[in-house]
C-alpha positions, 0 to 999 in steps of 0.5 A, spaced: 500 500 500 502 506 498 503 511 503 498 516 500 493 510 501 495 508 508 495 516 510 488 516 507 485 510 511 488 512 517 485 519 517 478 515 516 479 511 522 481 517 526 475 521 523 471 515 525 474 514 532 474 521 534 468 525 532 470 529 526 466 529 520 466 523 515 462 520 509 457 514 511 461 510 505 467 511 509 465 507 515 466 500 512 473 502 509 475 505 516 472 499 520 476 494 516 482 499 517 482 499 524 480 492 525 486 490 520 491 494 524 498 490 523 501 491 530 500 494 537 505 500 535 501 501 529 494 502 533 498 506 539 501 511 533 494 512 530 491 514 537 497 519 539 496 522 532 489 523 534 489 525 541 496 526 545 492 526 552 488 519 550 495 516 548 498 518 555 492 515 558 493 508 554 500 508 555 499 509 563 494 503 563 498 499 559 504 500 564 499 498 570 497 492 566 504 490 565 506 491 572 501 486 574 500 480 569 505 475 568 505 472 561 502 478 558 500 478 551 497 484 548 493 484 541 489 489 537 482 487 536 475 490 536 478 497 535 483 497 541 488 493 545 486 486 548 490 483 554 491 476 556 495 473 562 497 466 561 493 466 555 486 468 559 483 474 556 481 479 562 480 486 559 482 491 554 483 498 553 479 502 547 479 510 545 473 514 544 472 521 543 471 523 550 474 518 554 478 512 554 475 505 556 478 500 560 474 494 559 474 488 564 471 481 560 469 478 567 467 485 570 460 482 572 463 477 577 467 482 581 465 484 587 466 492 586 470 494 592 469 502 590 462 502 586 466 505 580 464 499 575 460 501 569 455 497 565 450 492 565 451 486 560 452 479 562 459 479 563 463 485 562 464 492 566 468 498 564 471 504 567 471 510 563 478 514 564 478 522 562 485 524 565 491 521 568 489 522 575 483 517 574 487 512 573 489 513 581 482 515 583 478 510 580 483 504 583 485 501 576 490 497 579 485 494 584 480 493 578 486 490 574 488 485 579 480 483 580 479 482 573 485 477 572 482 473 578 475 473 575 478 471 568 481 465 572 475 463 576 471 463 570 476 459 566 477 454 572 473 447 571 468 446 576 468 440 580 461 437 581 462 434 587 464 440 591 
């Protein structure tokens, strides 16, 4: 792909993700481009180009995850970064126009010690981060630890005799 085409594809993705105007027919191309991001670094660069504050939050979230998880893997999926520890997916980070969302895959199974988790789906819950200060004030480190534990508990086989 030549660089002009690549630039225009990322421009469409950024326009879609961060609220600038876009044409309806660009939606399909933007979605394909975002889903086909070749690497974590490519996604991070597109976030940085669109919003330095969001990029800083995403990098801080990644740092928290890296400090707490053994055998961590990151994968570009669903338009964001999905995290797994020891092969078990437990959450991800996704950038929106007004905030960065930390999604917890088994968040519904977490006893919410601070009452900060949002969402009402069957399994997933999230924290909305609007600033770097929210990482501490919303106890991200605690929730990441609980998210990994919840994913492990959900993946563990249940002994019917217990």
